[in-house]
C-alpha positions in Angstrom: -15.1 20.2 -85.4 -18.1 23.0 -83.9 -16.5 26.3 -83.0 -18.8 25.9 -79.7 -17.2 22.7 -78.5 -13.9 23.7 -79.7 -14.3 26.4 -77.1 -16.1 24.2 -74.6 -12.3 21.4 -75.0 -10.3 24.1 -74.7 -11.7 25.7 -70.9 -11.4 21.8 -69.7 -8.4 21.3 -71.0 -7.5 24.6 -69.4 -9.4 23.6 -66.2 -7.7 19.8 -66.4 -4.6 21.5 -66.4 -4.8 24.2 -63.4 -6.6 21.7 -61.0 -4.3 18.2 -61.8 -1.7 19.8 -58.9 -4.2 20.4 -56.4 -6.0 17.0 -57.0 -2.3 15.2 -56.9 -1.7 17.0 -53.7 -4.9 16.5 -52.4 -4.7 12.9 -52.9 -1.4 12.8 -51.1 -2.8 14.2 -47.7 -5.6 11.5 -47.8 -5.0 8.3 -46.1 -6.8 4.9 -46.6 -9.2 3.8 -43.7 -9.2 -0.2 -42.6 -10.8 -1.9 -39.8 -9.9 -5.0 -38.2 -13.5 -7.4 -38.1 -15.2 -8.3 -35.0 -13.6 -11.7 -33.5 -16.8 -13.9 -32.2 -16.8 -15.4 -30.1 -14.8 -13.3 -27.6 -13.1 -16.8 -26.5 -11.3 -18.6 -29.0 -10.7 -22.2 -28.4 -8.0 -22.6 -30.9 -4.3 -21.8 -31.1 -5.1 -20.8 -35.1 -7.3 -17.7 -35.7 -8.4 -16.5 -39.1 -8.2 -13.2 -38.4 -9.7 -10.7 -41.3 -10.1 -7.3 -42.2 -12.6 -4.6 -44.3 -11.4 -1.8 -45.9 -13.8 1.4 -47.0 -11.4 3.6 -49.1 -8.7 1.5 -51.7 -5.6 0.5 -50.5 -2.5 -1.9 -52.1 -2.1 -3.7 -48.8 -2.7 -4.1 -45.5 -0.9 -4.7 -42.1 -2.0 -6.6 -39.1 -0.4 -5.5 -35.9 -1.1 -6.8 -32.4 -0.7 -6.3 -28.8 -0.6 -8.6 -25.3 -1.5 -8.7 -21.7 -1.3 -12.0 -19.7 -4.4 -10.4 -17.2 -6.2 -7.6 -19.4 -5.5 -5.4 -16.8 -1.9 -3.6 -17.4 1.8 -5.1 -18.5 0.1 -4.6 -22.0 3.2 -5.5 -24.7 4.9 -3.7 -26.2 3.6 -0.5 -24.3 5.1 2.3 -25.5 1.6 4.0 -24.7 0.7 7.3 -24.4 -2.3 8.9 -22.6 -5.0 11.5 -23.8 -6.1 13.6 -20.0 -9.2 15.4 -19.8 -11.1 17.4 -17.3 -13.5 15.9 -14.7 -15.4 17.7 -12.0 -13.3 20.0 -9.7 -13.9 21.9 -6.8 -12.1 25.7 -5.9 -12.1 27.7 -2.4 -15.0 29.8 -4.1 -17.4 26.7 -4.1 -16.5 25.9 -0.5 -14.4 28.3 1.6 -13.0 25.3 3.5 -11.1 24.2 0.6 -7.8 26.7 1.5 -4.2 25.4 0.9 -5.0 21.4 1.0 -2.1 19.3 1.8 -2.6 15.9 1.3 -5.0 13.1 0.7 -5.8 9.6 1.2 -8.1 7.3 -1.4 -10.3 4.8 -0.3 -11.2 2.8 -3.4 -13.5 0.2 -1.4 -16.4 3.4 -0.6 -14.9 5.7 -3.3 -14.0 8.1 -0.9 -11.5 10.9 -1.3 -10.5 12.3 2.5 -8.5 15.7 2.2 -6.7 17.5 5.1 -6.7 21.8 4.4 -3.8 23.5 6.0 -5.1 27.0 6.4 -8.9 26.0 7.1 -7.9 22.9 10.0 -10.2 20.6 8.6 -10.5 16.6 7.0 -12.8 16.9 4.4 -14.5 13.3 2.9 -15.4 13.3 -0.5 -17.8 11.2 -2.8 -15.9 10.5 -5.8 -18.0 7.7 -7.1 -18.6 10.2 -10.1 -15.6 11.4 -12.0 -17.8 14.3 -13.1 -20.0 15.4 -9.9 -18.0 15.5 -6.7 -19.7 15.9 -3.3 -18.6 16.7 0.1 -20.6 14.2 3.0 -18.9 15.2 5.9 -16.0 17.6 7.4 -14.4 17.6 11.2 -12.5 20.9 11.8 -11.0 21.9 14.7 -8.6 24.7 15.5 -6.3 23.1 18.1 -5.8 19.0 17.3 -6.2 20.2 13.6 -4.3 23.3 13.2 -2.4 23.2 10.3 -2.9 19.9 9.7 -0.4 18.6 7.2 -1.3 14.3 6.3 -3.7 11.5 7.1 -3.6 7.5 6.5 -6.9 6.3 6.4 -7.1 2.2 7.7 -10.8 0.2 6.9 -12.6 -1.9 8.6 -10.2 -2.1 11.8 -11.2 -4.0 14.5 -9.2 -4.8 18.3 -10.3 -7.3 21.2 -13.6 -7.9 19.3 -14.5 -3.7 19.1 -15.5 -3.0 16.3 -14.0 0.9 15.2 -15.0 0.6 11.8 -12.8 2.9 9.3 -10.3 5.0 11.5 -8.2 8.0 9.8 -4.9 9.3 11.5 -3.7 12.8 11.0 -0.7 14.8 11.7 -1.2 18.8 12.5 2.3 20.5 12.9 0.6 23.8 15.2 1.9 24.7 18.8 2.0 22.0 20.1 2.3 19.7 16.9 -0.6 16.8 17.2 -1.0 13.0 16.1 -4.4 12.1 16.0 -6.8 8.8 15.7 -10.5 9.5 14.9 -13.4 7.4 13.6 -14.3 8.2 10.2 -17.8 5.7 9.6 -19.4 6.8 6.4 -22.7 8.1 8.0 -21.5 10.3 10.4 -19.0 13.1 11.2 -15.6 12.1 12.2 -15.1 12.3 16.1 -11.8 12.1 17.5 -10.5 8.7 19.4 -7.1 10.4 20.8 -4.6 13.4 20.6 -1.5 12.6 21.0 1.1 15.8 21.4 4.2 14.8 19.5 6.0 18.5 20.4 5.6 22.0 21.8 7.2 25.2 20.7 8.3 23.8 17.3 7.4 26.5 14.6 4.5 25.5 12.2 6.8 24.7 9.6 7.6 21.9 11.0 5.6 19.6 8.7 4.6 16.1 9.6 4.2 12.6 7.4 2.8 9.3 8.3 2.9 5.8 7.1 1.0 2.8 8.7 2.0 -0.9 8.2 -0.1 -3.9 9.7 2.1 -6.7 11.2 -0.2 -10.0 12.2 -3.0 -8.2 14.0 -1.2 -4.6 14.8 -1.2 -1.6 13.4 2.0 0.6 14.1 2.3 4.2 12.6 5.1 6.3 11.7 5.1 10.3 12.0 8.1 12.6 10.6 8.8 16.2 11.2 10.4 18.7 9.1 12.8 19.0 11.9 14.4 16.0 11.3 12.7 13.1 13.8 10.4 10.8 13.7 8.0 8.5 16.1 6.9 5.1 15.8 3.5 4.5 17.7 1.5 1.2 18.3 -1.9 2.3 17.4 -3.3 -1.2 17.6 -6.0 0.2 20.3 -6.4 3.8 18.4 -7.9 4.7 21.9 -4.5 3.7 23.2 -2.0 4.8 20.7 1.6 3.8 22.7 4.8 5.5 22.1 7.4 3.2 20.8 10.6 4.5 19.8 11.7 8.5 18.6 14.9 9.2 16.8 16.1 12.4 16.1 18.5 13.0 12.6 21.3 14.7 14.2 21.8 12.1 16.7 22.8 9.1 13.9 24.1 11.6 10.6 25.4 15.0 11.0 23.4 17.6 9.9 20.4 15.2 8.9 17.9 18.1 10.5 15.5 17.8 7.5 13.4 14.8 6.9 10.2 14.9 4.7 8.1 12.4 3.6 8.8 8.6 4.5 7.4 5.0 3.5 8.0 1.4 5.0 9.5 -1.2 2.4 7.0 -3.7 1.2 8.2 -6.7 4.1 7.9 -3.5 6.6 11.7 -3.9 7.9 13.0 -0.7 6.9 11.9 2.5 7.0 12.8 5.4 4.4 12.9 9.1 5.3 13.3 11.6 2.1 14.7 15.4 3.2 17.5 17.4 3.6 20.3 18.8 5.2 24.2 18.1 4.1 23.4 14.6 3.5 20.9 15.1 1.2 18.6 12.2 0.1 16.9 9.0 1.6 17.4 7.6 5.0 17.8 4.3 5.8 16.5 2.3 9.3 16.3 -1.3 10.0 12.8 -1.2 11.8 12.1 -4.9 12.8 12.5 -4.4 16.0 10.6 -1.3 15.6 11.2 -0.3 19.6 14.5 0.0 18.5 15.2 1.6 14.9 18.8 1.5 13.9 20.4 3.9 11.3 21.4 1.8 8.0 22.6 4.7 5.3 21.5 7.2 3.2 21.3 6.7 -0.8 22.1 9.9 -3.4 23.7 12.7 -4.5 24.6 15.5 -2.0 23.3 18.0 -4.1 20.0 17.3 -4.3 17.3 19.0 -2.1 15.0 16.4 -2.2 14.5 12.7 -2.8 11.2 11.1 -2.6 11.6 6.8 -2.8 8.5 4.3 -3.9 8.6 1.1 -4.3 7.7 -0.5 -7.7 4.6 -3.4 -7.5 6.3 -5.7 -10.0 9.8 -5.8 -8.0 9.7 -5.0 -4.7 13.7 -4.2 -4.5 12.7 -1.5 -7.0 13.0 2.1 -6.1 11.4 5.0 -7.7 12.3 8.6 -6.5 12.6 12.3 -7.7 15.3 14.5 -7.2 15.1 18.3 -7.0 18.5 19.5 -8.3 18.7 16.7 -11.1 22.2 14.8 -12.0 24.6 17.2 -13.3 23.7 20.1 -11.4 21.5 21.3 -14.2 18.0 22.2 -12.3 16.2 19.9 -13.6 14.8 17.6 -12.5 14.3 13.3 -12.7 13.0 10.2 -11.5 15.5 8.0 -10.7 15.2 4.1 -10.4 17.6 2.0 -8.3 17.9 -1.4 -6.9 17.3 -1.4 -3.3 17.5 -5.1 -2.7 20.8 -4.2 -0.9 19.0 -1.3 1.7 22.4 -0.1 2.5 23.7 0.4 -0.7 21.3 1.2 -3.5 22.5 1.0 -6.8 21.1 3.3 -9.9 19.8 1.4 -12.4 18.1 4.2 -15.0 17.4 8.2 -15.0 14.4 9.5 -16.6 14.0 12.7 -18.7 13.5 16.1 -17.3 10.1 16.0 -15.0 9.7 19.7 -16.1 10.1 21.3 -12.6 9.4 19.6 -8.7 7.5 16.8 -8.8 5.9 14.9 -5.7 4.9 11.3 -5.5 1.6 10.2 -3.5 1.9 6.8 -1.4 -0.3 5.0 -3.4 0.5 6.8 -7.0 1.0 4.2 -9.1 0.0 1.2 -11.0 2.1 -1.4 -12.5 2.3 0.5 -15.9 1.5 4.1 -14.7 2.5 6.9 -12.5 1.3 10.4 -11.8 3.3 13.5 -10.8 3.1 17.1 -10.7 3.9 19.3 -13.1 5.2 23.1 -11.2 7.4 25.7 -12.4 7.8 28.5 -9.8 5.3 31.5 -11.1 2.4 28.3 -11.0 1.6 29.5 -14.2 0.3 26.5 -16.7 1.1 24.1 -13.6 -0.7 20.5 -13.3 0.1 17.2 -13.9 2.5 14.7 -16.0 1.2 11.4 -16.5 4.2 9.1 -16.6 5.1 5.7 -18.5 6.7 3.8 -16.6 6.5 0.0 -17.9 10.2 -0.4 -18.5 12.3 1.0 -16.0 15.2 1.9 -18.8 12.8 3.9 -20.7 10.5 6.1 -18.5 9.0 9.1 -20.1 6.0 11.6 -20.1 3.0 10.0 -21.8 0.8 13.5 -21.4 0.3 16.8 -18.9 -2.8 18.3 -18.0 -3.0 21.8 -17.1 -6.1 24.8 -16.8 -5.4 28.2 -15.5 -8.5 27.9 -13.7 -8.1 25.9 -11.0 -4.6 23.5 -11.2 -2.0 26.2 -10.3 0.6 25.0 -7.6 -0.4 21.5 -8.5 1.4 19.3 -5.6 -0.3 16.0 -4.9 -2.2 13.5 -6.9 -3.5 10.1 -6.6 -4.0 7.8 -9.9 -7.1 5.6 -9.4 -6.4 2.9 -12.5 -9.6 1.1 -12.4 -11.6 4.0 -12.6 -9.2 5.9 -15.2 -8.4 8.9 -13.2 -6.3 11.0 -11.4 -7.4 13.1 -8.0 -4.9 16.0 -7.5 -4.7 19.1 -5.2 -3.4 22.3 -6.0 -2.9 25.4 -3.0 -2.1 28.5 -4.9 -3.1 30.9 -2.8 -4.3 33.5 -6.0 -6.6 32.7 -8.6 -6.1 29.1 -9.8 -5.6 27.5 -7.3 -6.8 26.3 -4.1 -8.7 23.0 -5.5 -9.7 19.6 -5.7 -9.7 18.1 -9.3 -9.8 15.0 -11.4 -8.2 14.4 -14.5 -9.4 11.6 -16.2 -7.5 9.6 -18.9 -7.5 6.7 -21.4 -4.8 5.2 -23.2 -4.1 6.3 -26.6 -2.5 3.8 -28.9 -2.4 5.9 -32.0 1.6 5.2 -32.3 3.3 2.3 -34.0 5.4 2.0 -30.5 2.2 0.5 -29.2 1.7 -2.8 -31.2 3.9 -5.3 -32.5 3.7 -5.9 -36.5 2.6 -9.4 -37.1 2.0 -9.4 -41.3 1.1 -7.9 -44.4 -1.5 -9.1 -46.8 -0.8 -8.1 -50.6 -4.9 -9.0 -52.1 -8.1 -9.1 -50.9 -9.7 -10.8 -50.0 -7.3 -9.5 -46.4 -7.0 -12.0 -43.9 -4.6 -13.6 -41.5 -4.1 -16.6 -39.5 -3.1 -15.9 -35.9 -1.0 -18.2 -34.0 -1.2 -16.0 -31.0 2.7 -15.9 -30.7 2.9 -14.6 -26.8 1.2 -17.8 -26.0 -2.5 -17.7 -24.0 -3.9 -14.4 -22.7 -5.5 -11.5 -24.1 -5.1 -10.2 -27.7 -6.1 -6.6 -29.0 -5.9 -5.5 -32.8 -5.5 -3.3 -35.5 -4.9 -2.8 -39.0 -3.0 -0.5 -41.2 -3.7 0.2 -45.2 -1.1 1.5 -47.0 -2.0 3.3 -50.9 0.7 4.2 -53.6 0.6 8.0 -53.5 -1.0 8.2 -50.3 0.0 8.6 -46.5 -0.4 5.7 -44.7 -3.3 5.0 -42.4 -2.8 6.5 -38.9 -2.8 3.9 -35.6 -6.2 3.9 -34.3 -6.9 5.5 -30.7 -8.2 2.2 -29.8 -8.1 -1.4 -30.7 -10.6 -2.4 -33.5 -10.9 -6.0 -32.4 -10.2 -8.3 -28.9 -10.0 -11.8 -28.2 -8.7 -13.8 -25.2 -7.3 -17.4 -25.8 -7.4 -19.4 -22.5 -5.0 -21.9 -21.2 -5.6 -25.5 -21.8 -9.2 -26.8 -21.0 -7.9 -28.7 -18.4 -5.8 -26.4 -16.0 -2.9 -27.0 -14.2 -3.5 -26.7 -10.2 -3.1 -23.0 -9.5 -1.2 -21.4 -6.2 -2.1 -18.8 -4.0 0.0 -16.0 -1.6 2.0 -18.3 0.9 2.4 -17.2 4.6 4.8 -16.2 5.1 5.5 -14.3 2.1 7.9 -14.9 -0.7 11.5 -13.1 0.5 10.1 -13.0 3.8 12.7 -12.0 6.3 13.3 -12.4 10.2 10.9 -15.5 10.6 11.1 -17.6 14.0 12.9 -20.8 14.3 9.7 -23.2 13.9 6.8 -22.2 11.9 4.0 -23.3 9.8 4.8 -22.9 6.3 1.3 -22.7 4.1 0.0 -22.0 0.1 -3.3 -22.1 -1.0 -3.6 -24.6 -3.8 -6.7 -25.0 -6.1 -7.7 -26.7 -9.4 -10.0 -24.5 -11.3 -12.0 -27.7 -12.6 -12.1 -28.7 -8.8 -10.2 -31.9 -10.4 -8.1 -33.6 -7.3 -4.6 -33.5 -7.1 -1.2 -34.7 -5.9 0.8 -32.2 -3.8 4.3 -31.8 -2.1 6.3 -29.1 0.0 9.6 -29.6 0.4 12.1 -27.2 2.3 15.6 -27.5 1.8 16.4 -28.9 5.5 14.5 -31.8 4.7 10.8 -31.8 6.5 8.5 -31.8 3.6 4.2 -32.8 3.9 2.3 -34.2 1.0 -1.4 -35.2 -0.1 -2.7 -37.6 -2.5 -5.6 -37.0 -4.6 -6.4 -34.0 -2.7 -8.8 -31.3 -2.9 -8.7 -27.3 -3.2 -7.7 -25.6 -0.1 -4.8 -24.5 1.7 -1.4 -26.8 2.2 1.2 -26.7 4.8 4.4 -27.6 6.3 5.6 -27.6 10.0 9.0 -26.4 10.3 11.1 -26.8 13.6 14.6 -26.7 14.6 15.4 -23.8 12.0 18.9 -22.0 12.0 19.6 -18.8 13.3 20.4 -16.2 10.0 19.4 -18.6 7.4 17.8 -18.5 3.9 15.3 -21.5 3.3 14.0 -22.6 -0.1 10.6 -24.0 -0.4 9.7 -26.1 -3.9 5.9 -26.7 -4.1 5.0 -28.9 -6.5 1.4 -30.2 -7.3 0.1 -32.1 -10.2 -3.3 -32.5 -12.0 -4.9 -35.5 -12.4 -2.2 -38.1 -11.6 -0.6 -39.4 -14.9 -2.1 -36.3 -17.2 1.3 -34.7 -17.2 -0.2 -31.1 -16.2 1.6 -30.0 -13.1 2.4 -26.5 -11.4 6.0 -25.8 -9.7 7.5 -23.6 -8.3 10.0 -22.0 -5.0 10.2 -20.1 -2.4 12.4 -18.5 -0.1 12.8 -17.1 3.2 14.9 -16.0 5.8 14.8 -16.8 9.7 15.6 -13.9 12.4 19.4 -12.9 12.5 19.6 -13.8 16.2 17.8 -16.5 18.7 15.5 -14.7 20.4 15.7 -15.0 24.4 12.0 -15.7 25.8 11.0 -12.8 28.3 11.7 -13.8 32.0 9.1 -15.7 34.1 6.2 -13.2 35.2 6.2 -12.7 39.0 3.7 -14.4 40.8 0.3 -12.5 40.1 -1.0 -10.0 43.2 -4.7 -9.5 44.0 -7.2 -10.8 45.9 -7.4 -13.9 46.7 -10.5 -14.8 48.6 -14.1 -12.9 48.0 -16.9 -13.5 46.5 -18.5 -15.2 43.6 -19.4 -13.6 40.6 -17.4 -10.6 41.1 -14.4 -9.1 39.3 -11.2 -8.7 41.1 -7.9 -7.4 39.3 -4.8 -8.9 39.4 -1.1 -7.5 38.7 2.0 -8.6 37.3 5.1 -8.1 35.4 8.0 -9.1 33.3 11.4 -8.1 32.1 12.6 -8.9 28.4 16.3 -9.8 28.1 16.2 -7.7 24.8 13.7 -5.3 26.0 10.9 -6.4 23.1 7.4 -5.6 23.4 5.6 -8.3 25.4 2.2 -10.0 25.2 0.8 -12.0 28.4 -1.6 -14.9 28.6 -3.6 -15.1 31.8 -4.7 -18.8 33.0 -7.7 -18.3 35.5 -7.8 -22.0 36.5 -11.3 -22.6 35.4 -10.9 -23.5 32.2 -10.4 -20.6 30.6 -7.6 -18.0 29.5 -7.8 -14.8 27.7 -6.0 -14.7 24.6 -2.6 -12.7 24.6 -3.0 -9.4 25.6 -0.7 -6.6 24.6 2.2 -5.2 23.4 3.2 -4.0 26.9 6.4 -2.2 27.2 9.3 -4.4 29.0 8.9 -4.2 32.9 5.5 -2.4 32.9 3.0 -3.9 35.6 -0.1 -5.1 33.6 -3.3 -5.6 35.1 -6.2 -8.6 34.2 -9.9 -9.1 35.4 -11.8 -12.0 35.9 -15.0 -12.9 37.8 -15.4 -16.3 39.5 -17.9 -18.8 39.4 -15.8 -21.8 41.3 -15.0 -21.7 44.8 -11.3 -22.2 44.5 -9.0 -22.0 41.7 -5.6 -20.7 40.8 -4.4 -18.0 38.8 -1.3 -18.2 36.7 0.5 -16.4 33.6 2.7 -16.3 30.9 4.4 -14.2 28.5 5.8 -13.8 24.8 8.2 -11.4 22.7 7.3 -9.8 19.6 9.2 -13.1 18.1 6.8 -15.7 19.7 9.4 -16.5 22.2 7.2 -17.6 25.9 8.5 -17.6 29.1 7.6 -20.2 31.6 4.3 -20.1 33.7 4.4 -18.1 36.8 4.0 -19.5 40.2 -0.2 -19.5 40.3 -1.8 -17.8 42.7 -4.6 -20.0 44.9 -7.6 -18.6 44.6 -10.6 -19.1 47.6 -14.2 -17.5 46.8 -16.8 -19.3 49.1 -17.0 -16.9 51.7 -20.9 -15.6 52.7 -21.5 -12.2 53.2 -21.3 -12.8 57.2 -18.2 -15.0 57.0 -16.4 -11.9 55.5 -17.6 -9.5 57.8 -16.3 -11.6 60.6 -12.7 -11.7 59.2 -12.5 -7.7 59.2 -13.6 -7.7 62.5 -10.9 -10.2 63.8 -8.6 -8.3 61.8 -9.5 -5.4 63.1 -9.2 -6.6 66.4 -5.8 -8.6 66.1 -4.4 -5.1 64.9 -6.1 -3.3 68.4 -4.6 -6.2 70.6 -1.1 -5.9 68.9 -0.9 -2.6 69.8 -2.5 -2.2 73.7 -2.0 -5.8 74.7 0.9 -4.4 77.4 -1.8 -2.3 78.6 -4.7 -4.9 79.3 -2.8 -8.1 80.6 -6.1 -9.5 79.8 -6.0 -8.6 76.2 -3.1 -10.7 75.6 -4.5 -13.9 77.0 -7.3 -13.1 74.8 -4.8 -12.3 71.8 -3.5 -15.8 72.1 -6.7 -17.5 70.8 -7.6 -15.1 68.4 
């Protein structure tokens, strides 16, 4: 061999020997690259689908993975997902001096508005948050009396009362001295304006924080307002210009040392009120508020070594409660999310406990979706504080799915609201030093980059790569990814998002579907006569047969019926009894396609006695036509329930049910007469719709002209004079006889 080529060979051999270990190591760090091919069309018409994949690097095998959701919104299975959290826009005190110790917020998803109350600047701010990357303040109300140390805000959209449209109403509580509970109009194009300011207390320290919870029952609106001093008040706020105090409770009057209440929330059926706070018996306190005028203490939950317990309900199951405990189980100084079964309000059952929440957590009232929850991450020195996003799909396996923190603006983050539809979280931070006093947005993306997010379907060992996918979870939404494997290389990593998606619908001719029943399923405190109804609809518009039957034997049915609300009238129901309603709808007759479901409700625990017969109305009985006159009445309710009144003017017109009013209060109503003779009567009902008899009628005569009325008044004056002086002048006595 030529010496020159021999030298080349020696050099190449040496290079190969030196490079082999490095080349082998490099190959071992590489991983395959595969992808599931797009599925077209998106809507699949068969339960057998040929799914294919493509590899861009050599592979030995490819495994197909899938995940499933029935609604394409949440509840993705298997659901062991994590999240990627990134920064959206934020505003600090440097940007706006009035952002100072922001305390609470309310998110109006309909109008993309965020309401924020700033504790040290005595203001309510309204922010446009339609763009997560650029938020802007659109209005502000500042008041050093009614918003002095303002601490909480709740907003009700599109509220009307007695045909008066108030638009959007904000309720705030401010705990200066005195404390005020406020209602205000917050329509979108104007500065907020006060409607009413109710003084709660005078002389209490400004540290007596206030919190608000609002519910709607029928056409009425109610608000519960708590104070850190261990008190709460329930208001009827149906008319936000005339809010009525219905009841007041002090903790020390029902439980020894219950002198510290913080957050409060109503149960989903609104029959229970839960308050969280401190004292000797620390935890969540339960009151029965089925009668809002008379809250009844039920009990308290939790362990006595806990300083704070916040309770909110799972939207999957209204009996499941999530809470955070400041001093965790075992007294180890950590904090935990605890999950309780609250189906028995007097005695909750602990179902599960999460890992450490990384110090003090707080929920916001509307903090979660079906799958995700946000809480604050907070440490005492305020460094690297921010938020935690929790995966709560499985109550036995709640875990930290991602955290977010920025030194420059997230210190002392303490309140958050999760907006699932736009994949973001609103957060307030209140540090008095640099790095806090901010309103900020965290954007989040579900990360599927772990095997726990996927079901394995099958392995293909040779190209072309394909699988006969038979939709093992049935109709619904499916997402796919593929994982390639090559001997000597690391396996392919799972993707952050799916490679391909598709939807397999229910059979083309779907059975009828049921809507939300009235009253709601599992409702309680129902009257003894009611109409139970449910919307039934067929997506193809086919006629269908339906039956609604109650466990007491009363039923209704329809044949060849169309979409709409179907109902059954129930009467003579028993006290404190649970009834079952069975609903069946078949489409069309003989097709075998049907929907069946059953629902329950419970009647009142006691027969509600109606109010007494109202007293006979009093007021003007003779006057002029087309002139307004006011009439009065009152009644007593045996159970001291709130009372409504219905006035019948005897001219073919009646009022709506007016109220509610306190039992025993005198009430007024005004009417303008267009007929010459009539009569006025009135009846009452209580909050359980138990009606009184009609009052005795008050006869009315309105034929009088102005001259006739003048003569009547003059004669009355003369009679009074004659009765006074008739003994002095005998002739007057004779004249009086003829008047």
